[in-house]
Residue frames as qw, qx, qy, qz and C-alpha x, y, z in Angstrom:
[[0.354, -0.758, -0.121, -0.535, -3.58, -17.41, 27.47],
 [0.831, -0.515, -0.160, 0.138, -2.15, -19.30, 30.44],
 [0.685, 0.082, -0.047, 0.723, 1.31, -18.10, 29.55],
 [0.035, 0.620, 0.066, 0.781, 0.13, -14.45, 29.53],
 [0.625, -0.705, -0.160, -0.295, -1.55, -14.91, 32.91],
 [0.860, -0.281, -0.131, 0.406, 1.69, -16.35, 34.32],
 [0.465, 0.340, -0.014, 0.817, 3.66, -13.37, 33.03],
 [0.268, -0.698, -0.091, -0.658, 1.24, -10.96, 34.75],
 [0.811, -0.559, -0.172, -0.017, 1.45, -13.01, 37.93],
 [0.773, -0.016, -0.115, 0.623, 5.24, -12.88, 37.78],
 [0.155, 0.578, 0.010, 0.801, 5.09, -9.10, 37.43],
 [0.556, -0.695, -0.051, -0.453, 3.03, -8.87, 40.66],
 [0.904, -0.349, -0.140, 0.202, 5.19, -11.46, 42.46],
 [0.614, 0.289, -0.132, 0.722, 8.35, -9.48, 41.63],
 [0.141, -0.658, 0.034, -0.739, 6.79, -6.35, 43.18],
 [0.793, -0.553, -0.111, -0.230, 5.68, -8.31, 46.23],
 [0.872, -0.071, -0.194, 0.443, 9.17, -9.74, 46.71],
 [0.316, 0.468, -0.136, 0.814, 10.63, -6.19, 46.71],
 [0.462, -0.652, -0.018, -0.601, 8.07, -5.10, 49.29],
 [0.910, -0.378, -0.168, -0.001, 8.88, -8.12, 51.49],
 [0.728, 0.099, -0.193, 0.650, 12.56, -7.09, 51.45],
 [0.292, -0.771, -0.273, 0.496, 11.57, -3.68, 52.79],
 [0.337, -0.135, 0.341, 0.867, 12.64, -1.88, 49.62],
 [0.359, 0.472, 0.026, -0.804, 10.90, 0.73, 47.46],
 [0.668, 0.329, 0.668, 0.017, 8.59, -1.24, 45.08],
 [0.175, 0.592, -0.363, -0.698, 9.18, -0.79, 41.39],
 [0.825, 0.370, 0.427, -0.009, 8.31, -2.22, 38.02],
 [0.315, -0.413, 0.529, 0.671, 10.91, -2.39, 35.24],
 [0.605, 0.681, 0.348, -0.223, 9.76, -1.20, 31.82],
 [0.594, 0.145, 0.414, 0.675, 11.49, -1.21, 28.44],
 [0.031, 0.541, 0.009, -0.840, 11.78, 2.33, 27.09],
 [0.537, 0.561, 0.627, 0.065, 9.25, 2.85, 24.25],
 [0.107, 0.870, -0.064, -0.476, 10.70, 6.15, 22.93],
 [0.720, 0.687, -0.101, -0.008, 12.21, 6.61, 19.50],
 [0.016, -0.780, 0.616, -0.108, 15.68, 6.66, 21.11],
 [0.481, -0.273, 0.823, -0.131, 15.22, 2.94, 21.84],
 [0.818, 0.451, 0.252, -0.253, 13.74, 1.93, 18.47],
 [0.302, -0.489, 0.697, 0.429, 16.20, -0.03, 16.27],
 [0.753, 0.476, -0.218, -0.399, 16.06, -1.05, 12.62],
 [0.617, -0.300, 0.720, 0.101, 17.03, -4.72, 12.26],
 [0.452, 0.521, -0.470, -0.551, 17.98, -5.36, 8.62],
 [0.036, 0.172, -0.983, -0.054, 18.25, -9.11, 9.21],
 [0.227, 0.394, 0.823, -0.340, 14.70, -9.39, 10.41],
 [0.042, 0.370, 0.531, 0.761, 13.49, -6.62, 8.16],
 [0.378, -0.744, -0.534, -0.134, 11.65, -5.12, 11.10],
 [0.076, -0.657, 0.317, -0.680, 11.76, -2.25, 13.60],
 [0.724, -0.366, -0.572, 0.123, 12.29, -3.45, 17.16],
 [0.422, -0.891, 0.066, -0.155, 12.91, -2.17, 20.67],
 [0.440, 0.562, -0.583, 0.387, 16.43, -1.83, 21.90],
 [0.631, -0.170, -0.678, 0.336, 17.75, -2.82, 25.38],
 [0.024, 0.308, -0.310, 0.899, 17.10, 0.41, 27.22],
 [0.454, -0.544, -0.701, -0.078, 14.76, 0.15, 30.24],
 [0.092, -0.469, 0.299, -0.826, 13.64, 2.29, 33.16],
 [0.292, -0.296, -0.850, 0.324, 12.07, 1.68, 36.63],
 [0.333, -0.580, -0.197, -0.717, 8.87, 3.08, 38.03],
 [0.277, -0.005, -0.768, 0.577, 9.04, 3.38, 41.78],
 [0.311, -0.690, -0.644, -0.111, 6.07, 3.54, 44.08],
 [0.384, -0.813, -0.217, 0.380, 7.67, 5.97, 46.48],
 [0.368, -0.087, 0.303, 0.875, 8.79, 8.56, 43.96],
 [0.269, 0.605, 0.293, -0.690, 6.69, 11.64, 43.34],
 [0.270, 0.485, -0.487, -0.674, 7.56, 11.52, 39.62],
 [0.263, 0.129, -0.915, -0.277, 6.72, 7.81, 39.31],
 [0.248, 0.081, 0.833, -0.488, 4.06, 6.94, 41.90],
 [0.623, 0.378, 0.180, -0.660, 0.99, 7.65, 39.78],
 [0.597, 0.445, -0.561, -0.361, 2.31, 5.71, 36.84],
 [0.072, 0.198, -0.951, 0.227, 3.33, 2.88, 39.15],
 [0.423, 0.207, 0.640, -0.607, -0.21, 2.75, 40.51],
 [0.637, 0.471, -0.120, -0.598, -1.70, 2.87, 37.05],
 [0.399, 0.394, -0.810, -0.172, 0.48, -0.01, 35.92],
 [0.109, -0.036, 0.920, -0.374, -0.66, -2.12, 38.81],
 [0.539, 0.347, 0.368, -0.673, -4.33, -1.30, 38.13],
 [0.618, 0.495, -0.359, -0.494, -4.05, -2.18, 34.47],
 [0.242, 0.297, -0.924, 0.019, -2.19, -5.44, 35.17],
 [0.272, 0.102, 0.820, -0.493, -4.86, -6.48, 37.67],
 [0.605, 0.423, 0.146, -0.659, -7.64, -5.59, 35.29],
 [0.528, 0.451, -0.629, -0.350, -6.07, -7.61, 32.44],
 [0.060, 0.156, -0.964, 0.207, -5.61, -10.58, 34.74],
 [0.454, 0.260, 0.589, -0.615, -9.28, -10.34, 35.69],
 [0.638, 0.466, -0.193, -0.582, -10.32, -10.34, 32.07],
 [0.377, 0.368, -0.842, -0.115, -8.16, -13.41, 31.34],
 [0.127, -0.037, 0.901, -0.413, -9.51, -15.23, 34.42],
 [0.509, 0.387, 0.482, -0.599, -13.16, -14.49, 33.50],
 [0.430, 0.186, 0.766, 0.441, -12.63, -15.17, 29.78],
 [0.243, 0.866, 0.421, -0.116, -14.18, -11.83, 28.75],
 [0.484, 0.240, 0.180, 0.822, -12.91, -8.95, 26.57],
 [0.076, -0.837, -0.314, 0.442, -13.19, -5.20, 27.02],
 [0.465, 0.762, 0.125, 0.433, -12.77, -2.26, 24.66],
 [0.453, 0.163, -0.269, 0.834, -10.21, 0.39, 25.49],
 [0.265, -0.484, -0.058, -0.832, -13.05, 2.72, 26.35],
 [0.802, -0.461, -0.309, -0.222, -14.65, 0.18, 28.74],
 [0.757, -0.082, -0.375, 0.529, -11.29, -0.44, 30.34],
 [0.165, 0.359, -0.157, 0.905, -10.80, 3.30, 30.94],
 [0.496, -0.497, -0.056, -0.710, -14.15, 3.69, 32.66],
 [0.875, -0.303, -0.377, 0.001, -13.72, 0.48, 34.68],
 [0.707, -0.082, -0.320, 0.626, -10.44, 1.78, 36.08],
 [0.084, 0.465, -0.047, 0.880, -11.24, 5.46, 36.47],
 [0.513, -0.724, -0.459, -0.050, -12.16, 6.50, 40.04],
 [0.066, -0.832, 0.275, -0.478, -11.18, 8.98, 42.69],
 [0.610, 0.109, -0.686, 0.382, -8.61, 7.70, 45.19],
 [0.392, -0.349, -0.652, 0.547, -9.94, 7.64, 48.78],
 [0.082, -0.855, -0.397, 0.324, -10.73, 11.12, 50.20],
 [0.332, -0.376, 0.274, 0.821, -8.41, 12.87, 47.84],
 [0.465, 0.712, 0.055, -0.523, -9.13, 14.85, 44.68],
 [0.036, -0.501, 0.775, 0.384, -6.81, 12.55, 42.70],
 [0.885, 0.260, 0.065, -0.381, -8.23, 10.33, 40.00],
 [0.782, -0.159, 0.546, 0.254, -6.65, 7.11, 38.88],
 [0.418, 0.185, 0.544, 0.704, -6.90, 8.26, 35.26],
 [0.176, 0.535, 0.143, -0.814, -8.00, 11.61, 33.92],
 [0.570, 0.522, -0.257, -0.580, -8.16, 10.87, 30.16],
 [0.971, 0.129, 0.177, -0.101, -8.40, 7.68, 28.17],
 [0.566, 0.701, -0.400, 0.168, -5.05, 8.38, 26.52],
 [0.275, -0.629, 0.647, -0.331, -3.47, 7.67, 29.94],
 [0.797, -0.110, 0.552, -0.219, -4.96, 4.18, 30.30],
 [0.838, 0.542, -0.044, -0.050, -4.28, 3.44, 26.59],
 [0.292, 0.761, -0.538, 0.214, -0.61, 4.21, 27.09],
 [0.449, -0.469, 0.693, -0.311, -0.35, 2.09, 30.22],
 [0.919, 0.163, 0.308, -0.185, -1.95, -0.90, 28.39],
 [0.692, 0.654, -0.281, 0.123, 0.81, -0.55, 25.77],
 [0.075, -0.685, 0.651, -0.320, 3.39, -0.46, 28.59],
 [0.749, -0.223, 0.550, -0.296, 1.94, -3.65, 29.97],
 [0.925, 0.364, 0.083, -0.063, 2.10, -5.47, 26.67],
 [0.411, 0.734, -0.487, 0.234, 5.75, -4.44, 26.43],
 [0.362, -0.578, 0.623, -0.383, 6.42, -5.55, 30.00],
 [0.739, -0.082, 0.633, -0.215, 4.92, -9.03, 29.53],
 [0.019, -0.299, 0.779, 0.551, 5.79, -9.41, 25.84],
 [0.280, 0.424, 0.861, -0.021, 2.22, -9.88, 24.72],
 [0.024, -0.368, -0.448, -0.814, -0.18, -8.23, 22.30],
 [0.303, -0.035, 0.345, -0.888, -2.80, -6.04, 23.87],
 [0.708, 0.006, -0.407, -0.577, -5.26, -8.34, 22.12],
 [0.616, 0.003, -0.767, 0.178, -3.83, -11.29, 24.13],
 [0.068, -0.017, -0.608, 0.790, -4.63, -9.28, 27.26],
 [0.044, 0.589, 0.806, 0.032, -8.30, -9.32, 26.08],
 [0.041, 0.665, 0.139, -0.732, -8.28, -5.59, 25.27],
 [0.532, 0.497, 0.594, 0.341, -9.96, -4.90, 21.98],
 [0.100, -0.279, 0.183, 0.937, -9.25, -1.95, 19.70],
 [0.541, 0.522, 0.171, -0.637, -11.87, -0.34, 17.44],
 [0.699, 0.237, 0.630, 0.242, -12.67, -2.33, 14.35],
 [0.272, 0.780, -0.179, -0.534, -11.56, -0.88, 11.02],
 [0.046, 0.404, -0.808, -0.427, -11.13, -2.42, 7.63],
 [0.823, 0.258, 0.189, -0.469, -12.89, -4.91, 5.44],
 [0.145, -0.368, 0.872, 0.289, -12.13, -8.19, 3.63],
 [0.847, 0.300, 0.103, -0.427, -13.49, -10.58, 1.03],
 [0.238, 0.522, -0.798, -0.184, -12.21, -13.77, -0.56],
 [0.842, -0.030, -0.497, -0.209, -12.36, -17.54, -0.73],
 [0.194, 0.287, -0.738, 0.580, -11.79, -17.89, 2.99],
 [0.661, -0.540, -0.430, -0.294, -13.79, -19.53, 5.75],
 [0.113, 0.397, -0.608, 0.678, -13.09, -18.53, 9.29],
 [0.558, -0.512, -0.653, 0.022, -14.42, -19.68, 12.67],
 [0.058, 0.382, -0.280, 0.879, -15.11, -16.89, 15.15],
 [0.334, -0.106, 0.590, -0.727, -16.69, -17.67, 18.60],
 [0.479, 0.201, 0.828, -0.209, -18.45, -20.70, 17.23],
 [0.572, 0.694, 0.176, -0.400, -19.70, -19.05, 14.02],
 [0.624, 0.050, 0.577, 0.524, -18.57, -20.29, 10.62],
 [0.222, 0.830, 0.063, -0.507, -18.13, -17.29, 8.31],
 [0.686, 0.312, 0.472, 0.457, -17.63, -17.49, 4.56],
 [0.142, -0.612, 0.053, 0.776, -15.88, -14.31, 3.40],
 [0.099, 0.014, 0.667, 0.738, -16.98, -14.98, -0.20],
 [0.191, -0.527, -0.748, -0.356, -20.69, -14.69, 0.69],
 [0.234, -0.539, -0.477, 0.653, -21.09, -11.46, 2.66],
 [0.257, 0.872, 0.417, -0.006, -22.56, -9.21, -0.02],
 [0.415, 0.788, 0.009, 0.455, -21.25, -5.83, -1.12],
 [0.351, -0.885, 0.206, -0.226, -19.98, -4.83, 2.34],
 [0.572, 0.392, -0.658, 0.293, -17.59, -7.71, 2.84],
 [0.728, -0.435, -0.477, 0.230, -16.43, -8.85, 6.28],
 [0.147, -0.908, 0.173, -0.353, -15.75, -6.15, 8.87],
 [0.664, 0.196, -0.585, 0.422, -12.34, -7.01, 10.36],
 [0.571, -0.785, -0.239, -0.036, -12.57, -6.90, 14.13],
 [0.031, -0.890, 0.392, -0.232, -10.03, -5.13, 16.29],
 [0.450, -0.466, 0.749, -0.135, -8.95, -8.43, 17.87],
 [0.798, 0.322, -0.370, -0.350, -8.28, -11.40, 15.54],
 [0.083, -0.495, 0.841, -0.202, -6.36, -13.60, 17.97],
 [0.532, 0.006, 0.769, -0.355, -9.18, -16.07, 18.57],
 [0.711, 0.512, -0.070, -0.476, -10.22, -16.34, 14.89],
 [0.666, -0.152, 0.695, 0.224, -9.48, -19.67, 13.26],
 [0.344, 0.531, -0.469, -0.616, -8.42, -19.56, 9.62],
 [0.782, 0.027, 0.583, -0.221, -10.38, -22.74, 8.85],
 [0.719, 0.347, 0.511, 0.320, -10.16, -22.84, 5.07],
 [0.055, 0.812, -0.199, -0.546, -8.04, -20.55, 2.88],
 [0.781, 0.325, 0.476, 0.238, -7.98, -21.33, -0.84],
 [0.266, 0.957, -0.042, -0.109, -6.54, -17.98, -2.00],
 [0.829, 0.306, -0.041, 0.466, -3.16, -17.60, -3.74],
 [0.389, 0.174, -0.196, 0.883, -2.25, -14.15, -2.32],
 [0.149, -0.756, -0.492, 0.406, -3.48, -11.17, -0.25],
 [0.285, 0.466, 0.208, 0.811, -4.11, -7.82, -1.84],
 [0.284, -0.632, -0.467, 0.550, -4.30, -4.90, 0.58],
 [0.209, 0.659, 0.323, 0.646, -5.85, -1.63, -0.65],
 [0.217, 0.022, -0.376, 0.901, -5.28, 1.59, 1.21],
 [0.365, 0.014, 0.094, -0.926, -8.84, 2.91, 0.69],
 [0.444, 0.271, 0.797, -0.306, -12.20, 1.26, 1.23],
 [0.545, 0.641, -0.003, -0.540, -13.38, 2.97, -1.99],
 [0.288, 0.510, -0.764, -0.270, -10.71, 0.93, -3.87],
 [0.227, -0.017, 0.951, -0.209, -11.83, -2.14, -2.04],
 [0.547, 0.457, 0.464, -0.526, -15.42, -1.45, -3.13],
 [0.488, 0.633, -0.364, -0.478, -14.38, -1.10, -6.75],
 [0.184, 0.381, -0.902, -0.091, -12.36, -4.36, -6.72],
 [0.330, 0.104, 0.858, -0.380, -15.05, -6.16, -4.75],
 [0.603, 0.525, 0.211, -0.562, -17.81, -5.13, -7.18],
 [0.520, 0.603, -0.509, -0.326, -15.60, -6.28, -10.07],
 [0.977, -0.157, 0.110, -0.089, -15.06, -9.63, -8.29],
 [0.340, 0.741, -0.569, 0.111, -11.28, -9.16, -8.52],
 [0.408, -0.459, 0.737, -0.282, -10.77, -11.51, -5.56],
 [0.848, 0.148, 0.465, -0.209, -12.72, -14.28, -7.33],
 [0.735, 0.669, -0.111, -0.026, -11.14, -13.86, -10.75],
 [0.385, 0.674, -0.553, 0.303, -7.61, -13.75, -9.36],
 [0.840, -0.274, -0.463, 0.072, -8.16, -16.00, -6.33],
 [0.314, 0.305, -0.436, 0.786, -6.98, -13.64, -3.61],
 [0.304, -0.666, -0.573, 0.369, -7.97, -12.31, -0.22],
 [0.180, 0.604, 0.170, 0.757, -8.95, -8.68, -0.75],
 [0.395, -0.594, -0.488, 0.503, -8.65, -6.16, 2.07],
 [0.123, 0.776, 0.112, 0.609, -9.35, -2.49, 2.51],
 [0.523, -0.161, -0.515, 0.660, -7.52, -0.72, 5.37],
 [0.135, -0.915, -0.342, -0.166, -9.34, 2.68, 5.36],
 [0.007, 0.921, -0.301, 0.246, -6.07, 4.57, 5.62],
 [0.046, 0.553, -0.786, 0.273, -3.33, 3.54, 8.06],
 [0.681, -0.120, -0.702, -0.170, -3.84, -0.18, 8.81],
 [0.604, -0.605, 0.226, -0.468, -5.24, -0.83, 12.26],
 [0.261, -0.463, 0.834, -0.149, -3.63, -3.44, 14.54],
 [0.755, 0.141, 0.571, -0.290, -6.30, -6.04, 13.75],
 [0.734, 0.656, -0.055, -0.164, -5.73, -5.77, 10.02],
 [0.207, 0.732, -0.646, 0.063, -1.94, -5.94, 10.38],
 [0.474, -0.299, 0.794, -0.236, -2.23, -8.96, 12.61],
 [0.819, 0.353, 0.383, -0.243, -4.57, -10.69, 10.09],
 [0.563, 0.750, -0.337, -0.082, -2.19, -9.92, 7.21],
 [0.106, -0.602, 0.775, -0.158, 0.65, -11.37, 9.31],
 [0.646, -0.073, 0.715, -0.257, -1.29, -14.54, 10.09],
 [0.818, 0.522, 0.129, -0.204, -2.35, -15.13, 6.43],
 [0.413, 0.759, -0.502, 0.038, 1.33, -14.76, 5.45],
 [0.147, -0.523, 0.794, -0.274, 2.85, -16.73, 8.31],
 [0.600, -0.030, 0.722, -0.345, 0.27, -19.44, 8.85],
 [0.764, 0.476, 0.403, -0.166, -0.99, -19.91, 5.31],
 [0.567, -0.160, 0.498, 0.636, 2.11, -18.84, 3.31],
 [0.398, 0.796, 0.437, 0.128, 0.24, -16.26, 1.21],
 [0.406, 0.150, 0.090, 0.897, 2.23, -13.54, -0.58],
 [0.047, -0.806, -0.427, 0.407, 1.07, -10.00, 0.41],
 [0.345, 0.339, 0.312, 0.818, 0.80, -7.17, -2.12],
 [0.110, -0.664, -0.434, 0.599, 0.00, -3.64, -0.91],
 [0.258, 0.548, 0.479, 0.636, -1.74, -1.07, -3.15],
 [0.206, -0.698, -0.358, 0.585, -1.74, 2.58, -2.02],
 [0.286, 0.950, 0.098, -0.081, -1.77, 6.15, -3.36],
 [0.709, 0.334, -0.052, 0.619, 1.36, 7.45, -5.09],
 [0.080, -0.850, 0.160, -0.496, 2.40, 9.76, -2.25],
 [0.223, 0.414, -0.740, 0.481, 4.64, 9.56, 0.83],
 [0.540, -0.220, 0.462, -0.668, 1.70, 8.89, 3.14],
 [0.932, 0.160, -0.095, -0.311, 0.48, 5.88, 1.10],
 [0.656, 0.437, -0.577, 0.216, 4.03, 4.62, 0.85],
 [0.113, -0.415, 0.678, -0.596, 4.40, 4.92, 4.66],
 [0.813, -0.092, 0.214, -0.534, 1.20, 2.94, 5.14],
 [0.878, 0.305, -0.367, -0.038, 2.88, 0.21, 3.13],
 [0.376, 0.470, -0.665, 0.443, 6.05, 0.34, 5.24],
 [0.453, -0.352, 0.525, -0.629, 4.11, 0.03, 8.48],
 [0.947, 0.046, 0.018, -0.318, 2.42, -3.16, 7.21],
 [0.795, 0.428, -0.399, 0.162, 5.83, -4.43, 6.12],
 [0.555, 0.279, -0.548, 0.560, 8.28, -3.52, 8.86],
 [0.439, -0.563, -0.575, 0.399, 6.22, -2.19, 11.75],
 [0.003, 0.886, 0.135, 0.443, 5.96, 1.25, 13.29],
 [0.221, 0.449, -0.500, 0.706, 7.92, 3.37, 15.72],
 [0.512, -0.410, 0.252, -0.712, 5.05, 3.44, 18.24],
 [0.931, -0.137, 0.177, -0.287, 4.59, -0.36, 18.21],
 [0.395, 0.625, -0.673, 0.015, 8.17, -1.43, 17.61],
 [0.359, -0.349, 0.790, -0.355, 7.90, -3.80, 20.61],
 [0.706, 0.189, 0.648, -0.215, 5.42, -6.07, 18.72],
 [0.397, 0.600, -0.435, -0.542, 6.69, -5.67, 15.14],
 [0.039, 0.249, -0.956, -0.150, 7.50, -9.34, 15.06],
 [0.249, 0.353, 0.868, -0.243, 3.78, -10.05, 15.61],
 [0.356, 0.756, 0.321, -0.446, 2.38, -7.32, 13.36],
 [0.172, 0.709, -0.447, -0.517, 4.97, -6.71, 10.60],
 [0.887, 0.284, 0.364, 0.022, 5.10, -8.74, 7.40],
 [0.232, -0.643, 0.464, 0.563, 8.62, -8.29, 5.89],
 [0.428, 0.099, 0.798, 0.414, 7.66, -10.45, 2.92],
 [0.325, 0.794, 0.427, -0.286, 5.03, -7.87, 1.79],
 [0.425, 0.049, 0.434, 0.793, 5.63, -6.23, -1.58],
 [0.199, 0.590, 0.172, -0.763, 4.38, -2.94, -2.95],
 [0.479, 0.376, 0.729, 0.314, 2.25, -3.22, -6.10],
 [0.143, 0.450, 0.329, 0.817, 1.56, 0.52, -6.72],
 [0.507, 0.826, 0.182, 0.167, 0.70, 3.27, -7.28],
 [0.617, -0.299, 0.105, 0.720, 3.99, 4.96, -8.24],
 [0.118, 0.759, -0.090, -0.634, 4.98, 8.27, -9.73],
 [0.122, -0.268, 0.778, 0.554, 6.37, 6.31, -12.66],
 [0.270, 0.423, 0.864, 0.030, 2.89, 4.92, -13.27],
 [0.213, 0.763, 0.229, -0.566, 1.72, 8.40, -14.04],
 [0.169, 0.574, -0.557, -0.575, 3.84, 8.29, -17.17],
 [0.140, -0.075, 0.969, 0.187, 3.39, 4.60, -17.88],
 [0.139, 0.500, 0.854, -0.012, -0.41, 4.73, -17.79],
 [0.079, 0.369, 0.319, 0.869, -0.78, 8.34, -19.04],
 [0.339, -0.684, -0.630, 0.142, -2.38, 9.68, -15.88],
 [0.333, 0.103, -0.092, 0.933, -0.98, 13.21, -16.18],
 [0.273, -0.471, -0.248, -0.802, -4.42, 14.87, -16.22],
 [0.715, -0.560, -0.367, -0.201, -5.34, 13.04, -13.03],
 [0.629, 0.004, -0.430, 0.647, -2.09, 13.83, -11.17],
 [0.336, -0.911, -0.240, -0.017, -2.15, 16.23, -8.20],
 [0.276, 0.748, -0.336, 0.502, 0.39, 18.97, -7.50],
 [0.722, -0.267, -0.497, 0.400, 2.53, 17.95, -4.52],
 [0.246, -0.945, -0.022, -0.216, 2.62, 20.47, -1.64],
 [0.136, 0.703, -0.582, 0.386, 5.71, 21.47, 0.35],
 [0.641, -0.393, 0.527, -0.395, 4.55, 19.17, 3.17],
 [0.972, 0.196, 0.098, -0.082, 4.52, 16.23, 0.73],
 [0.599, 0.645, -0.378, 0.288, 8.02, 17.01, -0.45],
 [0.215, -0.639, 0.581, -0.456, 9.22, 17.27, 3.14],
 [0.845, -0.193, 0.400, -0.296, 7.68, 13.90, 3.96],
 [0.896, 0.423, -0.120, 0.068, 9.36, 12.34, 0.88],
 [0.289, 0.716, -0.516, 0.370, 12.66, 13.63, 2.13],
 [0.566, -0.468, 0.536, -0.417, 11.99, 12.02, 5.49],
 [0.967, 0.100, 0.180, -0.150, 11.27, 8.66, 3.88],
 [0.675, 0.625, -0.341, 0.194, 14.55, 8.87, 1.91],
 [0.066, -0.663, 0.610, -0.430, 16.35, 8.96, 5.28],
 [0.826, -0.250, 0.358, -0.358, 14.75, 5.75, 6.51],
 [0.159, -0.444, 0.854, 0.221, 16.98, 2.71, 6.03],
 [0.528, 0.251, 0.806, -0.098, 14.02, 0.53, 5.05],
 [0.536, 0.794, 0.198, -0.207, 13.50, 2.75, 2.03],
 [0.161, -0.711, 0.561, 0.392, 17.18, 2.41, 1.08],
 [0.677, 0.183, 0.682, 0.209, 16.47, 0.64, -2.19],
 [0.207, -0.071, 0.490, 0.844, 17.21, 1.77, -5.72],
 [0.040, -0.511, -0.738, -0.439, 13.57, 1.48, -6.74],
 [0.267, -0.810, -0.475, 0.217, 12.23, 3.51, -3.78],
 [0.321, -0.511, 0.077, 0.794, 14.90, 6.18, -4.15],
 [0.139, 0.157, 0.605, 0.768, 13.91, 6.56, -7.82],
 [0.158, -0.679, -0.663, -0.273, 10.21, 7.05, -6.98],
 [0.364, -0.768, -0.321, 0.419, 10.83, 9.41, -4.05],
 [0.305, -0.404, 0.226, 0.832, 13.26, 11.55, -6.04],
 [0.100, 0.337, 0.680, 0.643, 10.97, 11.53, -9.02],
 [0.203, -0.798, -0.568, 0.007, 8.17, 12.89, -6.89],
 [0.356, -0.686, -0.072, 0.631, 10.44, 15.60, -5.55],
 [0.280, -0.125, 0.479, 0.822, 11.62, 16.50, -9.07],
 [0.065, -0.386, -0.655, -0.646, 8.18, 16.58, -10.73],
 [0.160, 0.031, 0.465, -0.870, 6.33, 17.70, -7.59],
 [0.645, -0.070, -0.342, -0.680, 3.35, 15.49, -8.40],
 [0.259, -0.068, 0.907, -0.326, 1.40, 12.70, -6.73],
 [0.508, -0.063, -0.567, -0.646, -1.63, 10.57, -7.58],
 [0.612, -0.148, 0.555, -0.544, -4.49, 8.73, -5.87],
 [0.343, 0.043, 0.931, 0.120, -5.50, 5.17, -6.58],
 [0.449, 0.643, 0.543, -0.299, -8.77, 6.53, -8.01],
 [0.148, 0.681, -0.354, -0.624, -6.81, 8.32, -10.74],
 [0.198, -0.107, 0.908, 0.352, -6.73, 5.04, -12.61],
 [0.381, 0.568, 0.689, -0.241, -10.50, 5.50, -13.15],
 [0.201, 0.697, -0.165, -0.669, -9.61, 8.16, -15.66],
 [0.028, 0.230, -0.857, -0.461, -8.80, 5.39, -18.11],
 [0.602, -0.286, -0.487, -0.565, -12.11, 3.62, -17.29],
 [0.636, -0.545, 0.226, -0.497, -13.79, 2.49, -14.10],
 [0.975, -0.163, 0.146, -0.033, -12.63, -1.16, -14.33],
 [0.539, 0.704, -0.418, 0.196, -9.13, -0.34, -15.52],
 [0.252, -0.627, 0.648, -0.352, -7.67, -0.98, -12.03],
 [0.759, -0.130, 0.580, -0.267, -9.24, -4.45, -11.83],
 [0.878, 0.431, 0.199, -0.064, -9.04, -5.55, -15.47],
 [0.669, 0.659, -0.161, 0.304, -5.66, -4.14, -16.55],
 [0.001, 0.812, -0.434, 0.390, -3.49, -2.32, -13.98],
 [0.605, -0.499, 0.562, -0.263, -3.37, -4.86, -11.16],
 [0.963, 0.121, 0.242, -0.014, -3.42, -7.98, -13.32],
 [0.629, 0.688, -0.233, 0.278, -0.47, -6.64, -15.34],
 [0.160, -0.750, 0.530, -0.362, 1.48, -5.80, -12.23],
 [0.796, -0.302, 0.481, -0.209, 0.91, -9.26, -10.76],
 [0.923, 0.367, 0.109, 0.050, 1.66, -11.11, -13.99],
 [0.543, 0.707, -0.257, 0.374, 4.86, -9.15, -14.57],
 [0.715, -0.446, -0.323, 0.430, 5.84, -9.26, -10.87],
 [0.254, 0.603, -0.004, 0.757, 6.16, -5.50, -11.05],
 [0.594, -0.741, -0.309, 0.052, 6.62, -4.98, -7.33],
 [0.150, 0.753, -0.402, 0.499, 8.74, -2.67, -5.24],
 [0.567, -0.008, -0.734, 0.374, 10.62, -4.13, -2.24]]
């Protein structure tokens, strides 16, 4: 935390130094647009390139953004100094006010302040969580894991049917005891519920997570930490469609929007455990398959152009979907029987190491 505070202080000191020289104050910001996002095959991650821009105080096009950047930096420094956290919504209302006698507001909509907080984390090379800004919580977990969170000792194996609600900020959570052998991440909470009720995590000694769609930052950070700090393999289980497969890729290599922190959120060692179009044949799920729409085919074609999907196995699945124009949901496995996913499908995949890269 002290390092982050020093970085914010340095940002302010650099602006002050420019003012003392009698020059137009500015802050230098890395460009976050797609034109500055680079695929690094050695790291197996998306990352930001070297492009940067300057926001000047005395520039009509830049002045409001410059002011907002200073406000957000000062607010984050205050949170760190006081040792308190704020939600993005609280931060927005704390910073929103009318400037002097003008009709100009510091922020009109929360999207503005959200974006500037991301700018700040890029500028000081820190997670927004490390700035004490919390995102909404989403996702759930269960397993033979004991964590310490703000003085509380929490056993993830003894939280009933609901499991542990993963907070938006997992930076201060201590992974006190982790006896699991791997992490299984399910795209849907309904799939989590099925596997949790069947005690899949207990029978196969894993940490079970449900992401409720695209994985939130807190979930991705927790997956990263379990892999990096505890050495747990990560297996991701999604629908057999381009949107589920993209959810997997975001967990694995990061996202365009957050390329600046892929090295803190991405888990390149993650492997895909299913569902695939090939599984529709292998497990006789034809009656449960769904007809792919034109938008699905278009998305599959986009994935084929991404270098991180440039693997024989992924090309086979994406082209197979295009050819057959079908897709399937995780729940399709219930057509065999309700416990098929926990008793046969996933155990077979794990035992045979039937993963996609």
